[in-house]
C-alpha positions in Angstrom: 107.9 126.4 74.9 105.2 127.6 77.5 103.1 124.7 76.6 106.0 122.4 77.4 106.4 124.0 80.9 102.7 123.2 81.6 102.9 119.5 80.2 103.5 118.0 83.6 100.6 119.9 85.1 98.3 118.8 82.6 99.5 115.3 82.9 98.8 115.3 86.7 95.4 116.7 86.2 94.5 114.0 83.8 96.0 111.3 86.1 94.0 112.9 89.0 90.8 112.4 86.9 91.6 108.8 86.1 92.5 108.2 89.7 89.3 109.6 90.8 87.5 107.0 88.7 89.6 104.1 90.3 88.4 105.7 93.8 84.7 105.7 92.4 85.0 101.9 91.3 85.8 101.2 94.9 82.4 102.2 96.1 80.5 102.6 92.8 81.2 99.3 90.9 82.7 96.8 93.3 81.0 95.1 96.2 82.6 96.0 99.5 82.8 92.5 101.0 85.0 92.0 104.2 87.9 94.3 103.9 91.4 93.1 105.0 94.7 94.8 105.8 95.8 94.1 102.4 92.9 96.0 101.0 93.9 99.1 103.0 97.5 98.6 102.0 96.4 98.8 98.4 94.5 102.0 99.2 97.4 103.5 100.9 100.1 102.7 98.3 97.7 103.9 95.5 97.6 107.2 97.2 101.2 107.3 97.9 102.1 106.5 94.2 99.8 109.2 92.9 101.2 111.8 95.5 104.8 110.8 94.7 104.1 110.8 90.9 102.4 114.3 91.0 105.3 115.7 93.2 107.8 114.3 90.8 106.0 115.7 87.7 105.7 119.2 89.3 109.5 119.1 89.9 109.4 119.3 86.2 112.6 117.1 85.6 110.9 115.1 82.8 111.5 115.3 79.2 108.4 115.8 77.0 109.1 112.2 75.6 109.0 110.7 79.1 105.7 112.5 79.7 104.2 111.3 76.5 105.2 107.8 77.1 103.9 107.9 80.6 100.6 109.5 79.3 100.4 106.6 76.7 100.8 103.8 79.5 98.5 105.6 81.8 96.0 106.0 79.1 96.1 102.5 78.1 95.5 101.5 81.9 92.5 103.7 81.9 91.1 102.3 78.7 91.7 98.8 80.0 89.9 99.8 83.3 86.9 101.3 81.6 86.7 98.3 79.2 86.7 95.9 82.2 84.2 98.0 84.0 81.9 97.9 81.0 82.3 94.1 80.8 81.7 93.5 84.4 79.0 96.2 85.1 76.2 93.5 85.6 78.4 91.4 88.0 78.9 91.5 91.6 82.7 91.7 91.9 84.3 92.1 95.2 87.1 94.3 96.1 90.7 93.0 96.2 91.5 90.9 99.1 87.7 90.4 100.1 87.2 87.3 102.1 84.1 86.4 100.2 84.0 83.8 97.4 83.6 84.9 93.8 79.8 84.9 92.8 80.6 85.5 89.0 82.9 84.2 86.3 83.7 86.4 83.3 85.4 85.1 80.2 84.6 87.8 77.9 86.0 91.3 76.8 89.3 92.0 78.4 89.1 88.7 80.2 90.0 87.0 76.9 93.3 88.7 77.0 94.3 88.4 80.6 92.7 86.8 83.7 93.2 89.9 85.9 92.5 92.9 83.7 91.5 95.3 86.7 95.0 94.8 88.3 96.7 95.0 84.9 94.9 98.4 84.3 96.0 99.7 87.6 99.6 98.7 87.0 99.7 100.3 83.6 98.4 103.5 85.1 100.9 103.6 87.9 103.9 102.5 85.5 102.8 105.5 83.2 103.0 107.8 86.2 106.5 106.5 86.9 107.7 106.7 83.5 106.2 110.2 83.1 107.9 111.4 86.4 110.5 108.9 87.6 111.4 109.1 91.2 112.5 106.3 93.5 109.5 106.6 96.0 107.2 106.4 93.2 109.0 103.2 92.0 108.9 101.7 95.5 105.2 102.2 95.8 104.7 100.7 92.3 106.7 97.7 93.3 104.7 97.2 96.4 101.6 97.6 94.4 102.7 95.0 91.9 103.3 92.6 94.9 100.0 93.3 96.3 98.0 92.8 93.2 99.8 89.6 92.2 99.1 88.0 95.7 95.4 89.2 95.4 95.2 87.8 91.9 96.7 84.4 93.1 94.4 84.4 96.1 91.3 85.1 93.9 92.5 82.1 91.7 92.5 79.8 94.8 89.1 80.8 95.8 87.8 80.0 92.5 88.8 76.4 93.1 86.3 76.4 95.9 83.3 77.6 93.8 80.9 76.1 91.5 83.1 77.7 88.6 86.2 75.6 89.6 86.3 73.4 86.4 85.5 76.0 84.0 88.0 78.4 85.6 90.8 75.8 85.4 90.0 75.5 81.6 90.1 79.2 81.4 93.4 79.5 83.1 94.9 77.0 80.5 94.0 79.3 77.7 94.5 82.9 78.9 97.5 84.5 80.6 97.6 85.6 84.1 98.7 89.3 83.8 100.1 89.2 80.3 98.5 88.1 77.2 99.8 84.7 76.1 99.4 84.2 72.2 100.7 80.7 72.3 97.9 79.3 74.3 
């Protein structure tokens, strides 16, 4: 019984560690590029989603099943994030919404499943936080992040059309799903 009482606290600690790796990637993995207001909005709503999720978890209104399912989703997001980091470690990817054009095209690892695995990883993580500790402010932030990530991904795809990778990327788009795997392609 005591272990169940501390389950939300343990979940928040694990999520804080994963969120810390997301923050590390901002400077340790991605090239900075020219940041836009949308880049800062992603920072803001990521922090807000974490804070609201943590507060909701500490209110201890979630069932162990909710926390378990939320943990599973967050763990899937973290695993996808690190798989994508591993796949792209030799590349020079820019942060979301950077004004610079892509300097690399990757179609290996998680990029064989979805075209934007970083965004999918983040969304799985945040969805897990919401499932584990549902609260309307967390859901609101999650929906805003979903919008920001989809717009960023669409923008990145438009910039690929203006690079040396344009033809290859168009073929890639025909065979790999946007943010969901597409087994029929």
